[in-house]
N, C-alpha and C positions, 0 to 999 in steps of 0.2 A: 297711367296710376292702375294697380290693383285692385281688382275687386275682391273688398274683403266680408264677411260674415254677419249677419244681424242677427239678432237672438230670437228665437222662434217664439210663436205667440203660446203663450200658453203652456203647460205639459212638455211632455216630450217628444220630439218630430216623430211623426209616423217612420222616417226612414231608419228610428232605430230598431223599429220591430220587423221590419220586411222580411217576409223569409228566404228570400234569395240573399240578402246581406247577410243574415246570421249562419247560412248554410256557408257562404265563402270565407265569414269568421270561422267556422269549424275546420273548412277544407285547408286553411292556412295552416293548422297544425299548430299554433303559438300559445294559444291559452294553456295558463299553468304551467308552463315550461322554465327552466332556468335560465337565468340572463346568461348571453351569448358574446363571445368578444366582436362578433360581425356588426350588431347592433350597437354596441357600448359604444367601438371606436367612433361610431358615425356621432353619438352622443356627444362624447369627449370631444369632438372636432367641432360640435354645434357650439359648445362652453367656450372653446379657444375663439372661435371668428366672433361670437356675439358678446364674451366676457357677463354672459349671465351665470348664476350660481346654479342651477340645476335645469337637466335636459331630459326627456323623456321620450322613450317610442311606446305608445298605448293600441291596445286591441281590446275593443269593446264589443260585447253581446248586447243582450237586452236589459242585464242588470246591472252590471259593472265595469268599469275600466280598469282594464288589466296592464300592468307597466312592465313590458317585456324590456324594456331598458329604463334604468330610474338612476340617473348619474348625480351625484350631490346630495343624497340622502343617506343613511347609516345603513349598514350591511344587512343589520337585522330588522328594520323597518318594513311593513307591511306594504306588498307592492301592489296596491290595487285599491280603489273606491267606489262609492256608489255611481252608477250611470249620471245621476239627477245632480251630484255635487260636482260632475267632472266638466270642462268647457268642450270636451272631447266631442259630447254630444249634438253641440251645436255645429261642428265640421261636418256630423254626419248627416245632419238635417239639412247643410248647404251644399255641401260639398266644395266650401271656399275657405279661402285660408282666416285665421283671426287673429288679429293685430289687436290688443287692448295695452296702449301703454301706461294706462292711470286704472290699474284691476280696482280697488277699492271705488273707483267713480265711474268707472265704466258701466253702464246700465245692461248692457249685454250678460257681465260676468259677478257683477259688485255683489249679489245674493247667492251667489253658488259658495256650499260650505268648504270648498278648495280653497278660496281665496282666504281665508283664516287659518285653515290647516296648514296648509304648506306655505304662508306667509308670503302669497303673490301680488307685488307691487307692480309687476310688467307680465305680460304674457304673449308670447308668439307661438304662432302653430299652425302647421299645414296638414292635410288631408293625407292619409297612405291609401291608395288602392287597391284592390285585388285585379287580376289581371282581365276579369269583365268589367271593371270600373265601378265595381261598390267601395264604399269607404269604409274601410276595417279598422280604422283608428286615426291616432294622429303624430306627429313627430313635432314636439315643441321644446321652447326653452322659458325659463320661470325667472325673472328676476327681483328680489327681495325688495327693490326700489320702485316707485314709478320711474319711467325713462324711454325715449325713443329708440327706436330700432332704424337704422340706415339702411336705404335699399340696397347695398353691396350685402348686408347681415340678411335681411329678407330674401335678397334672391338664393344666397349662400343655404339657408335654410331648406326652400324649396327644391334646391338641386340635392339636398340630403334627403327629404321625402321621397322623392323620386326615386333614388338609389336604393330605400327601403323597400318601394313598391317592387322594384327590379328585382332585386334579391327574393323578395315572394314569390313573384312568377317565375322565377328559376327553381326554385325549390320547390315548390309545388309540381313543376313540369317533372322535374328528375325523381320524384317520389313517383308519378305516376307511370312512368316508364320501367323504374325497377320493378314495380308492382306487376307490371304485365313481363317481366322478363326480356326486355327488349336486348335488341345489341345496338351498336353504335349508330347504324342509319334510322331504327325503328325510334331511338333516343330523341333524335335531332327532328325526327317529323311530329314528336311529340311536343317538344318543344316549341315549333314551328305552329301546332294546333294551339298551343297557349300563348302566342304571342298575337295572333290574328282574333278579332271580333267574331265570340259565335254567330253573330248575327248583326246587320248593318244596321244603324239608328235610321229612322223616319224622318229625314228631313220634310217639312210642312210643302206640299205643292210638287214635289219631287219624287221620283220613282229610283228606285237605286238597287244594282245588283252586283256581287262581286264573286270571283273565283279563282282559285291558286290553284297551279296545275304543278306536282311535284314533280321533278327530276328522277330520269331511271332510279331503281331501288339498287341496283347494283354499280359495281365498281368506284372510279372516284368518287365521279358526279353523284352517285346515290347517296352519299353522304352531305352533299352540299345541298341542304334540304329547309336551311333556316335562315336564308337571308332576304327573303322580299318580305315585306310585311304592306298592311294598308288599313285605314280606319276613317271613319267618319263620324263627327261628332258635332254636337251642338258648343259653342264656345259662349256666348252671350247677346241676352236680348233676341232679335232677331238674326243673328249672325251663325252661320255654320262653317265646318272646315272639312277637307277632304285631304287624305296625305296618302301617298304611295312612295316606297323607299326599296333601297335594294342594298344590303350589305355585302359586301365582296368577302368570300369564306363560307367556312362551312360548321358546322360543329358549334358546341357551347359558347367559344368566342364569338362568333358572329351573332349567336343567341343574346348575349348580355349588350352588344351593340343594338341590335333590334329591340329591346325592352327599354334601352336607354331612351332610343329614338322616340319609340312611340308615347312615353310617360311625358319626355320633354317636350315632343311637339304639342300633346296634349294640355298639359301645363301652360305653356307661351301662348298659344293659340288664343286661352282665355283672356289673357293680360294685352296683346297686341294684333290690332287687326290687317298689318300688314304682312303678309306671307315672308317675304324676305328677310324680315326683322325677325320671327319666329326662326327660319331657320340659319340665322346668323347667331343666334341663343343657343341652337341645336350645337351647333360649331362650339362654342364655348363650352357647353357640358361637356362635349366630346373630349376638349383639349385638357377640362377640368377633374373629369373622372378618371380616365384614361382606360376604361376597363379591358378595352382593346388595342390593337394598331390598326383595326381594318378601316378599308375604305368605306364611304357611304355615298350614296346618291339618294337624292331625293326630291319630289316635287309636291308644293302645298297649294291648294286654293281656298281661298275663303268667300264667302258668298252670302247674300242676303236679299229677300223681295225687292225687285225692282219698287222706286218710289210710285212710279204711274201703276203699279200694280200686274204688270204684266210682265211674266219671268222674272229672273234673277240677274242680278249685276254682281260681277267679283273681281277678287285680283288672284294673280296666280305668279307663282314663283318657281324658279329650276335651282337646285345644287348639283349641276352635271348630269340629272336624270335625263330619258328620252321625252321628247315635248310632247305633250298633250293633243289630244285631238278633239275638234269638235264637231259632232256631224249635224247639220242642220236639218231642220223640218222637211226641205224641198230633196236631203240625199246629199245635197254636196257636203265636202269634208275639208274643213280649216286645220290649219297646225296653229298650236297655241303655245309659242316657245317664250322663253325668258332668260337672260345672261344667267350665268353661275357657274361656279367651279365644284368639283366634287368636296366632299367635307373627309378632313381627317384630323388627328389631333395634331400633327408635327406642322401641318399647311398653315399658313398665314393667316389672320382675321379674314374671314369671307366677305365682310360686312359691306365694303367696295367693291366687290365683285357679285352680288345678288340683288337683281333689281325686279320690281313689281311690273308684272302685263294686266292690262285691266280686261275683262270680256264681258259681254254679255249674252245673255241666253232666253231665248224665246219659248212659247210654247211649243213642244216638239222636238226642239234642240237637244242635244245629249254630250256631256262630255266625257272622256275616255280616258283614264289614266291607268298607265300600264308600265310592266319592265321589261325590259331588253330580250327576257328570254323567248316571247312572241316574236319579234323581228329574227331572231337569231336561231331560229328554230328550223332544223333542216333533218331529214333522214339518214340513216345508218351507213347511206355510201357517200357521204356528204356533196350531195345536191345543192340545189339553190340554196338560200337563205328565205324565209319566208318574206323578209324584206319591209321597208317603210312603206312602199308604193303599195303591195299587195295588202298591209294590213288597211290602208286607206281606202283600196277596193273594196274590202269585205264588209267594212263599216259602211260605207257609202250603200252598200245592198242592203241593210237593214232598216231603209227609209220607211217611219211609222211604226215601227216596233218598238215594244216594251224594255226595259233595262234587261229582264231576266231572259229574254228568248235573244237580244241581243248578244248578251253574254255568252250564252249556249251557243249561238252561229260562231262567234270568235273561236270559243274553245275547242269547237269540231273542225273548224276550218282550220286550224295550227295542228291539230291531231293529225288531220287527214294529210296536210304535207308533209308531216314528216313521218307518217307512219306509225305513229304513235311513240316516236323516240325522242328522249329529252333529256340534253345536257346539263339544263340549267332548270332550275325552277322559273314559273312564269305566273305573275299577278295580274288581274285586271279587274278595275272596278269601272263602272259607267253610272253616270248620273241624267237623269231625262227629266226635263219641265215636264209636268202634267199637260194634257190637252194638245193641240197640233193636230195635223193631217193624219187620218186612221191610215 
């Protein structure tokens, strides 16, 4: 069941005035700008799917909710309202969807001025987020009468909200690249940076580190720098998730898939505890959105503190991705694999081919997620690949090390092996349970 927002206690949520969120709103470049076909089309689609009368994409600063898209209103209508009057501030405060099927009797929104002013009988909305994860506003539909929203309709709204978030991320990356006068390779580099978390979240009791190693900046491989991505994020309760993915290809098309994948996994992992289900939902989003025909591999681990308080327990699923590795506290290395095929819009539904594997990490144990750029690394003379066995031995040699030192050791080892030559991007992320032998 989808977790939905509850109304904030008293006044406006502190998140509305968070300086980092307000900076992200300003950086979006959307406030006080004219309507655009890209966003209006998504809002029109929301109406077609739900049968509602009005649809909005809103961007909210600290005082008002600006309607970048407002379908179902008169062309000359004012395109904003006070942030205190809009349900949008609830989305910002919670980061969760808000589904109010009987608005005038729903204690979360019934006293908001917008309910009467806009004739809201039912309201359903999802957060729109920045590349850094800040809630910029919301994507919602409004019905004049109280009514239920079916699971299919709410899933569609969620997908459309993710599409808006993806569009914003790509626009910002393109603006940054153009401002710097970048050529195509540098543009792809900027896109990559916009689609990787600027810093990893801090999961309780875990030590985490990640690295992204860019392919050579010249030749064909030099422009293939936007396919790898990773993320670590809280889902709900005590649950966390870590994802690693690799999109085939290069340039803006690959970046579009990367953006859709990252936001889809974040959204779906908050609703489903089984990684295989999340990856299946990602496959459905790829087929529905068809932002590109690129292939995608992904590995997803969900985890939480063990019931006995010792380490963490989790589930792992893979969609055609290299198997994760577990480095035990004693230095031994185990392969964590799960069946699953790679994802592509034209492939059959992957649900039956995706399976979960359970795992447990004790103090001092670590989980490594990576892309095949590390195992396929070789020098310019096309010498031996770095390979799976060498990766396992290199990881085993980091017994007792923290996450940052371990990732740095792996990065240095692959660079030394390849002589600094890289034909493909490489991404690494290591999660270590605190404690264990030094």
